[in-house]
BAPA-361765 format. One line per 4 residues: number of its first residue (from 1); for each residue z, x, y of C-alpha. Coordinates in steps of 0.5 Angstrom, whole numbers, plus 500, padded with zeros to 3 digits. Each point is the difference from the previous one (the first is absolute). Layout:
! residues N
NUM	Z/X/Y | ... $
END
This chain:
! residues 224
1	161/762/677 | 505/495/499 | 499/500/492 | 500/507/500 $
5	507/500/504 | 503/495/495 | 497/504/494 | 504/506/503 $
9	506/496/501 | 500/497/493 | 499/507/497 | 506/503/505 $
13	504/494/498 | 498/501/492 | 502/507/501 | 506/499/503 $
17	502/495/495 | 498/505/495 | 504/505/503 | 506/496/500 $
21	499/498/493 | 500/507/498 | 506/501/504 | 504/494/497 $
25	498/503/493 | 502/507/501 | 506/497/503 | 501/496/494 $
29	499/505/495 | 505/505/504 | 505/494/500 | 499/499/492 $
33	500/508/499 | 506/500/504 | 503/494/497 | 498/503/493 $
37	503/507/502 | 506/497/503 | 501/496/494 | 499/505/495 $
41	504/505/504 | 506/495/500 | 499/498/493 | 500/507/498 $
45	506/501/504 | 503/494/497 | 498/502/493 | 502/507/501 $
49	507/498/502 | 502/495/494 | 496/505/495 | 503/506/503 $
53	507/497/499 | 498/497/493 | 497/507/498 | 506/504/502 $
57	505/496/497 | 497/501/493 | 499/507/501 | 508/500/502 $
61	502/496/494 | 495/505/496 | 504/506/502 | 507/498/498 $
65	497/498/493 | 496/506/500 | 507/504/502 | 504/496/495 $
69	495/501/494 | 500/507/502 | 508/500/500 | 500/496/493 $
73	495/506/497 | 504/505/503 | 507/497/498 | 498/498/493 $
77	503/504/494 | 495/504/496 | 501/498/492 | 498/506/498 $
81	504/504/504 | 506/496/499 | 499/500/492 | 500/508/501 $
85	506/500/504 | 504/496/494 | 497/504/495 | 502/506/503 $
89	507/497/501 | 501/499/493 | 497/506/498 | 506/504/504 $
93	505/495/497 | 498/502/493 | 500/507/502 | 507/499/503 $
97	502/496/494 | 498/505/495 | 503/506/504 | 507/496/500 $
101	499/499/492 | 499/507/499 | 506/502/504 | 504/495/497 $
105	498/503/493 | 501/507/502 | 507/499/503 | 502/496/494 $
109	498/506/495 | 504/505/505 | 506/495/500 | 500/500/492 $
113	499/507/500 | 506/502/504 | 504/495/496 | 498/503/494 $
117	502/507/503 | 506/498/502 | 502/497/493 | 498/507/497 $
121	504/504/505 | 506/496/498 | 499/501/493 | 499/508/501 $
125	507/501/499 | 502/496/494 | 494/504/497 | 503/507/502 $
129	506/498/496 | 496/497/494 | 496/507/500 | 507/504/500 $
133	503/496/494 | 493/501/496 | 501/507/501 | 507/500/497 $
137	501/504/493 | 502/495/495 | 503/506/496 | 505/502/506 $
141	501/493/503 | 505/495/498 | 497/493/499 | 505/497/505 $
145	497/504/505 | 493/498/499 | 502/492/500 | 504/501/506 $
149	494/504/503 | 495/494/498 | 505/495/503 | 500/503/506 $
153	492/500/501 | 500/493/498 | 504/498/506 | 496/504/504 $
157	494/497/498 | 503/493/501 | 503/502/507 | 493/502/502 $
161	496/494/497 | 505/495/503 | 499/504/507 | 493/498/499 $
165	501/493/498 | 501/500/493 | 505/494/497 | 503/500/493 $
169	501/493/497 | 507/499/498 | 499/496/493 | 506/501/496 $
173	504/493/499 | 495/496/505 | 497/494/499 | 493/501/497 $
177	495/500/505 | 492/500/498 | 498/502/506 | 504/507/500 $
181	502/500/492 | 496/501/494 | 503/498/494 | 499/504/494 $
185	504/496/495 | 506/496/500 | 507/500/498 | 505/495/498 $
189	505/497/505 | 508/499/499 | 500/494/505 | 496/496/503 $
193	501/503/507 | 497/506/497 | 493/497/499 | 494/503/503 $
197	504/506/503 | 498/507/499 | 504/504/494 | 496/506/500 $
201	496/504/505 | 495/505/496 | 496/502/506 | 502/500/507 $
205	495/496/505 | 499/502/507 | 497/497/506 | 497/503/506 $
209	502/497/507 | 500/493/497 | 494/501/496 | 501/500/492 $
213	498/507/497 | 502/498/493 | 504/495/497 | 507/502/496 $
217	499/500/493 | 506/496/497 | 503/496/494 | 502/493/502 $
221	506/496/497 | 498/493/497 | 506/495/498 | 499/496/493 $
END
């Protein structure tokens, strides 16, 4: 009986020890689980904060870069569009210059026609007088009347032409000027002072508003 009681006690003690070991093991496992869970949670939280800040910062930096890249693409000029703009501008300038050139030529031609018309209008009256002289009957008209009529027409012609800008070159007795006179021949001079002077005018010379139309044909005196 005593042995049986001891055996029961021993079994009870062993069972109690076993239960305590199991509880201790369970407690340790719970502690380890709690410790791992807390450690992992803390580590995750700690890693999440730096990692979150670090990830947010590159994203924030990436956004301005992306915005700057978009702005650079949007603000950059298209070379093809610029070339087309310059080409259109040059074409417009060329067209405007061509129109200006044609307008100047047209105005110059119109001005020349008006000037010729004004000159022709001045010559109409002397032409009428010349036609009247031509209608005279030589059998009934004196030569003096014809001569006077011719002189009158000549004066009218000269007045009309001088009004338009004609200038007669006065050569008689002047020093020979090769730019205004044309020497046909020479004549002896009576003195050294008469050397290279015009002795006679064969044909009158004229200028029109300072421009030489034709030189005067003259005889030049030469001494010695």
